[in-house]
Each structure stands twice: as structure tokens, then as C-alpha cells.
N, C-alpha and C positions, 0 to 999 in steps of 0.2 A: 504494500500500500504506500503510495507516494505521500510525502509529507503534507503537501497542500490539500490532498484529498482527506487525509487524516484530520487535519485541523478544521476543514470544512465540515466533516462529519461530527466533530466534537464541539463545534462552536455553539449550537443551540443549548446543549447541556451546560457548557461552561458559562455562558452568559446568564443562564438561569441561576447558576451558582453565584455569579457576581452580584446579582440582584439581592440574594439572601445575605451575602457578605456585607453589602452596603447597608441593608436594613439592620443587621446586627451591630455594625460599627457605629452608625449614626444614633440609633436608639440607645445603645449602651453609653455613648458619650453624653447624651442628654440626661439619661438616668444617673450617670456618674456625677454630672454637674449638680443635679438636684440633691444628691447625697453629699457631694464634696463640700459645698458651701457651708451647710450647717456643721459638718464635721470640723472644717477649718476654723470656724468661729468658736465652736465648743472648745477647741484646743488652745485658744488664745485668751478667752475670757477669764477674769480672775475668780474662778470658782472650780475647786477640785471636783465637785460633784458633776460638773460638765466635762472637765478635762479627762477624768479617769476613764469613763466608758468610751469616749472618742479615741483615746490613746490605745486602749485595749483592742478596739475594733480595727484600727489602722494597722496595729502590729499583727493581729491575727490574719487579716486579708493579705498583707504584704509578706507574711512569713510562711504561708502555706501555698502550695502549687495551685494555679488556676484550674488545672484538670481535676484535682481533688475536690475543689469547690463545686465544679460542674457535676461531678458524680454525687456529691452529698445532696445537692438540690434536686437532681433528676431521679436518681436511684435510691437515695437515702430517705428523703422526706416522705415518700409514699408509705413507708413502714409505720409512720405515725399519723397517717391520714391526710397528708398534704401532697397533692399531686399537681403537676404543671405539664402543659404540652411541651414538646421539644423546643418550639420556637420561644415560648415564654420562659422556659427554664434557661435557655441559652442567653437571652437578653438579661434576665435577672442576674445570672452568675457574672456575666461580663460587667454589668452595671455596678454590682456590689464591689467587685474587684477594682474597677476603674475609679469608683468613688474614693477609695482609700488613697490611691496615688494622686488623684486630682486634689484631694484635700491637702496633701503635703505641698503640692505646687502652689495652691492658694494661700496656705499658711505661710510659706516662705515669702510669697509676694507681699502679703499683708505686713509681715515683720520687716520686709525690705523697704517699706515706705518710711521716709525720714521721720524721726520722733518729733521734729519740729512741727509737723503737720497736726499732730495731736495737740500740742501746746497752743498752736494758733487757733485751732477749733475751739478749745476750751475757753480761750480768751475772748471769743465773740459770743459765748453763751451756749454753745452746743454741748450736749451731754455725751456720754460714752457711746451710746447706740446711734445717736444722730451723726456723730463724728465718723463712726465706722461705716454707716450707710452712705452718707453724702460726700465724704472726703476720702476716706481710706480705701474702701472697696473699689471705686472707679479707677483709682491709680493702680491698685493691686492687680486688677484684671489686665491692664496693659502690660504690666511686668510679667504676668503669668502666662501670657499668650504662647510664647515659644515652648514652654514645658507642657502646657495643656495640649498643644498641637502634637507634640511628640507622643503623648498618651493616646491621642486619636489614631496616629499612624501605627502605634503598637497594637491598638485594638483591631485594626484591619488584619494584622497578622494573627492575632490571638483568636480571631473568629474560626480559624482552621481547627481549633480544639473542639468546637461544638459538633464536629462531624461524628464524635464518639457517641452522641445521643441521637443519631440518625437524622440530623438536619442536613439537607442537601445544599450546603453552601459550596464555595468554590472547590475546596479540597475534596469533599465527598463526591461532588460532581465529577471531578477529575478521576477519582478512583472508579466511578461507575463506567466511565468511558474506557479506562484501561482494562476493566474486566471483560469488555466486549472486543477490544482491538488488540490487546496484548502488546501495546507499544508504550511502556511506562516512561522511557527517557524523554521523548519529545513532548509528551503530554504534561509531565511534571515540569519541564522547562517552560512550557506555555503557561502553566499555572503560576510559576514564579514570575514570569514576565508580566502577567496580569496584576499580581500583587504589587509589583514594582511600579507599574503604571498608576495604579490607584494611589499608592503612597506619594508619587510625584505630583499627582493632581492635588492632593491635600497639602503638600508642601507649598505649591503655588498659592493656594488659598491662604495658607499661613502667612506667606510673605506679603500678600496684598492686605490682609487684615492688620499686620504689624505696621505697614506703611500708613494705612488710614488712621489707626490709633495714634501713630506718631505725629501725623499732621494735625489731628485734633488736639493733641497735647501741646504742640507748638503754638497753635492758634489761640490757646487759652493763656 
């Protein structure tokens, strides 16, 4: 079988897998952000009752393999009566994992804002939460964009792990075509090229976002 014929035969299945890969990556990034913001804030507020649970959660999610987390959610939780579809389980696992890493990016960015910003805000009558919301977080987001973008790119590659719970994302789609054609090398190389292209697209978006935020910051 010629290479072009092989790729033409594999294209519909691979592109369907790309669709699932993008769904997992984008949905998990949004879920991770929704979780990462409160985790980051909980770790910097002057309250041990808020800091301790957030610190334990981040340590747990960063200190255990993502594959194990996927297995626990999809195969383990049904034993106690909690079941998810493969799609939901995959997005949930990736979101919970990404939330821990994004919280560290955001926490570092918040702490990276100059302490003079806090003092200036207090001097004009803003309290702690107003300062955090209106002054610190907008600046922290600009600082955190590169590291958060790296997390998104990592998520694109991490989606390959959800193939173990029978979700036909790009990696499992590639395996399905290999099972029919018995041509693993060109198909795995094609999958790698697709992952690379997706990563480069998000890198371009990252660069454009950084430029826009930088221009907005300079205009202020």
C-alpha cells in the first residue's frame, strides 16, 4: 500500500480523533481554569484553613500519575456508585489535573506582582479582596499567560492517555487504523505530526495573546 493511499484511507478516522482531542484539551483547560483560580487564591490568603486543603490537593494531583487519576475516576469510582461516561471521565480527570498546575502558575503570577501595588491599593481605600480582584489578578493573568499556554499544549499531548478508557481521540484512532492496515510506523509518525501541528497552532495563539496583553498594559 502506497503511503499516500494509506494516509488517504486513515484521514477520516484520524480527523475524527483530532476533533475529540481538541474537545478534551479545550474543555479541560476551561475546567482547569475554573478550578485553578480558587485554588491559587486559597493558597495565598492569610488563612490556614484555606491554604491547607488547597496545598494538599495540589500536591496530590501533581504527585500522582495522570493515568492513575484517569483509572480511579473511570474504573474506581463505579465501585462506590459513581459512574461517568468515557468522555466525561476523561474531561474530568484532565481538568482536575490541569487545575493543580494552573493554580501554581496563577499563584506564582499573583506573588510576582510588585508588593507596591498592594500598598497603593490600600492607600486609596481598597480592601484585600477588592485589591486582589481589580488590581492584582488582571496583572497576574498577563504574567501567567506563557505558563498557562504551556499547560494547554501539555494537555493536547496528555489527551492521548484517555485512549485507555476507550475514547477515540487521536491516539486510539491511530491504533484503530493500524489494526486494519498493519502499517504502524507511518501512521504513528502522522499522529505525531498532527500533535505537533496542533501545538504550533496554540503556540501562535499564545504569542498573539501575549502581544495584545502587552499592548494593553503599555497603553495603561
